[in-house]
N, C-alpha and C positions, 0 to 999 in steps of 0.2 A: 555960312549957314543962315537959315532963317528961323525966326522964333516959332512960326506956325507949322513948319514941316515936320511930320512925324518921324521921317528917317533922320533928319537933322537932330531931333531930340534923342533918338536911339544912338546916333553917332556920338553925341555929347554925354551919354550915360544918364540922361534925364528920364527916360522911359525904360521900363524893364523889357528885356528881350532875351531869348535863349541864344546868347552869343557863343559861336563856335570858333571864331578866329578874329583877331584884331591886330592892327598895326597902327602906326601914327596916321596913315592915310586911308585905311580901309577897315570896314567892319563887316563880318558875316554872321548872320543869325538865322534861326529857323523861321520859316514862314508860318504865320498863325493859322492859315487855311491851306494846308499842304495838298498838292495835287499828285504827289508821289511819295513813296516811303521816305525818301530823302528829298527835301525841298528847302533849300537854303537861299537866302537873299544876300548878295554881296554888293555893298554900297561904298561909295567914297564918303569920307567924313565931310568933305567940302560939298556944299550944295551946288549941283548942276541939274537944272530942271529936266533936260532932255538931251538925247544924242545930238539934236539939232543945235544945241548950245555949246557943244564942245569946240575948242579951238586947237590949233596945231600944238600949242604949249601944253595940252592935256594928254598928249600921247603917252607919257610915262605913267600917268594916273590910270589911264585905260589899261595899259599893260599890267599895272599892279592889281587891278580888278581880276583880270584873267589869271594871273599867277596865284592870287588868293583862292580863286575858284579851283584851280588845279590842286592846290594843297588841301583844301577842304574835301574835294572828291576823294583824294587818297585817304584822308583821315576818316571819312565816312564809309570807306570800303567799296566805293563804286567806280574807282578809277579804271580797274581792269575790265569790269563787266560793261562799262559804258555809262554815259550820262549826257544830259543835254544842257546847254547854256543858252538862255533866251534873254534878250533885252528888248522889251516892248517900247515903242516910240509913239507918243501921242494917243489921244483918245481912241481913234479908230484902230490903232495898233494894239490896244489893250492896256495901255499904261494907266494904272489906277492911281499911283502915287507919282507926282511930278518931281522926282528926284531920281536920277539914273540909278539903275540897279540891275544886276544880273540875277536871273533865276537859275539855280543849279538844281536840276531834277534828275533823280536816279533811284535805283533800288528795284526797278521793274523794267520790263520791255516797254519802250515808248513808241507809240504809233506815229506814222507819217502819212499824210500831212497832219500837222498839229491842230489846225484851225477847224 
């Protein structure tokens, strides 16, 4: 983790967030600028800036992010109706915080293409 990263601070419990799920490795919390009725961010507690920085040894952690998202979708009541998981990469990909995170979006029909 880094001292300056806002998601690291949330992961350490140093900043308030509306946390909906947490484990030793993962934290899920509501987005402060939601784009859907359900908009939750799922982050690893360990700082990884981008998908481009993942290594083969991070496979279990990436799996944990998706398993947490699956659980949150069920708890939020959107698992059966459907939801979207998005992970933006880099500035042009829309990554505003350089700490990997899944966006879980649901609670309404989502258009395609998203961009």
